[in-house]
C-alpha positions, 0 to 999 in steps of 0.5 A: 275772732282770734283763736290763739293758745292762751287766749279766750275766743268768744266763738272757738268753733267759727272762723273769724270775720271782718266787721264794718262800722261807720263811726260818723253815724249817731248810732252805728250798726255793725255789718259783717263784710262778706269775703270773696275770692277763689283762692281764699279759705274762709273756714280757717280765717283767724284774724289778728293784726289789721291795717288799711291802705288807700291808693291814689285812685281811692281804692282801699286795700285791707291787709290782715294778719291771719293764723290759719292752723296757728301759721302766719300769713297776711291776707290782702283784700280790696274793699268793695264799698258798694257791695260792702264786701272784701275781694280776697286778692292774695295770700302772703307768706315768707320765711321772714314772717313766721310769728306775726302779730300786727302790721302797718300797710305802706302800700297795696302790698307793702308793709311793716309787721312784727314777729312776737317770737323768734321760735316758731315751735311752741316748746321753744317759744316758752323758753324764749319767754322764760329766759327773756330773749329779746329776739323778736323783730320788724320786718319790711315786706314788698313783693320784691324786697323782704328784710328785717328792718328792727330787732332786739324786741322783747315780744314786738306787738303793735305797730303804727305809723304817724299821720305824715308817714315819717315815723313808725311806732312799735310796742314792745309788750314785755318791756313796757315800751313804745319805740319811735323810729324814723322811716326813710325813703329806702324803707329802713328805720332808725331808732329815735326814742 
């Protein structure tokens, strides 16, 4: 349900949704997950990047990049399996997360996220792209620590992590590259290839 300038939206007058599908089923059905929470504004939900984190007690958290009014937030949900719903826990905003594209969860409220542009202003963004300024970055976020951990990308886009959690993969869209970074215990990243 992403509504974003220059991208076709199939339902431009409706807010975004989160859908559930069990790929273990032979003929999987699609179920829209109800989103609840007293502070969640479902009418402006505009989902983009998405990631899950499963805690030690098997609680599943869903972190979703959203663009309400074309700004950037991360919406934190707890998946309620029995009810097949999402309980909204928190909206995360930070000055180092101005142009979010994607994220990969490393804890219930901890993640790496890509900013696909440096500038927030649409006019300046167009110049950023036209001049080929490789100024986008990757940010590590936790409630106690927010910092840029990698930079110099020409439109940092998708981000993922290896199954053993040792490496972070960052897609640099306009340069047509996938970067492999080693993840360290202090959450810093070191480029490998």
